[in-house]
N, C-alpha and C positions, 0 to 999 in steps of 0.2 A: 552561445548556441546551446540548445537543449536537445538531448536524445530521447527525453521522455517528458510528457506534460500530464499533470494530474489536475482534474477539475474539481468542481464543487457541486454538492447535491443537497436536497432538503428531504428530511424524513417526514413521511405522512402515514396516516392510518389507511385502512381500506377505502374509506370515504374521501380520501385525498385531503384530509385536514392535517395541518402541521402537528407533529407530536415531538416531545423531547427526544433527543437534544436539538431538534430543529435543523438549522443549516450546518452542514458538515463541510468546513472550508479548509481545515488543516493549516491554519495560519502559522503554525510552528515551522512550516517550510518557507524559510527565507534565505536569501543568499548570505545574510549575516550569520545564520546558524551553521552554514557550511554543509558539505556533503556527508559528513559523519553523523549528522542529525538523523539520518535514516536508520542508523544502528540503535538509536535510543527509543524508537517507537515500534509498535507491533504491526504496523501496516502503513502503506503509503497513500491510501485513499483511492477514490474513484470519482469519475471515470478517468481512464488512462488512454493516452495516445503515444505512439512510439515512432521514432525515426527508423524506418524499416531496415536500411543497411546495417545499422548498429544492432538492431534486434536479431537479425539473421546470423550474426557472428557469435551470439551467446548460446551456450548449452543450457537449456532450461530443464530443471528437474521434472520428472513425470511422476508426481506423487498424489495428485488429486487434492492437494491442499498446499498453499504457501508458494506456489510457483510464481505468482505475481510479485510477492515480496522478495523472493530470491532474485528475480529479474530486476526489480527496482534497485536493490542493493548493488547488484553487479553494474548496472548503468551508472548509479551515483558514484561509483568508484572513480570514474573518469570524466563524467559529464554532469553538468548542472541539470537538475530536474526543474522544469518550469511549472508555474501555477496559473490557473484560471480561477479567479475568485467570484465570478458571476455564477449563479445557480444554473447548471446545465440540464439537470433532470430531477424528477421526484422519485424517491425510493420508498415504495409502499411496504409497510410491515403489517402483518396480521398475527393473531395469537399463535398459530401453529408454525410460524416461520422458523425454519430449522436453525438459522444462525442467531436468532434472537434469544433462544432458550436452550443452549447447549448444556448437557449435564457436566458435572465437575470433572469426570474422568476424561471426556472428550476435550473439554477446555484445557485440561492439563497436558494432554497429548499434543494439542495444537501449539500451546505455549512452549513445550519442550522442543518441538520441531523448529519453531521460529528461533529459539535460542541456539540450536545447532546451525541454522542458516547464518545467524549473526557470527557465530564462531568461525565458520568456514570463510565468511567474508572478511573478518578481521585478519585471518591468516593470509588471505590473498592480498590484502592491502599492505601487510607487513612485508611480504615478498616483493611487492612492487617498488618499495622504497630503496 
């Protein structure tokens, strides 16, 4: 049973033509890699769906960045995260897309925050044992 499912999407330009890296399927998410694989990557992918009763029991940080990652780590602590490898939607990028061209300061701030999320999650998993 899964408490969260992550799908697959395809990157396109504004004219809906496929652009690199193309299909984003996060094939690193396999049962063989285990739940701790979420701690090795910087995001869990999109689109996402959740089993609502589990979702309602989790305290989600209110930070305007990284909440989805924190949520996924929390869920993966106790539940399998399912995968859908069929393309579910197209993700259009254009030149001024904010997440496609972050400056180094903002990128470092985001990465630092995700490192903190991973640290908190590791601490929670150690307490659980």
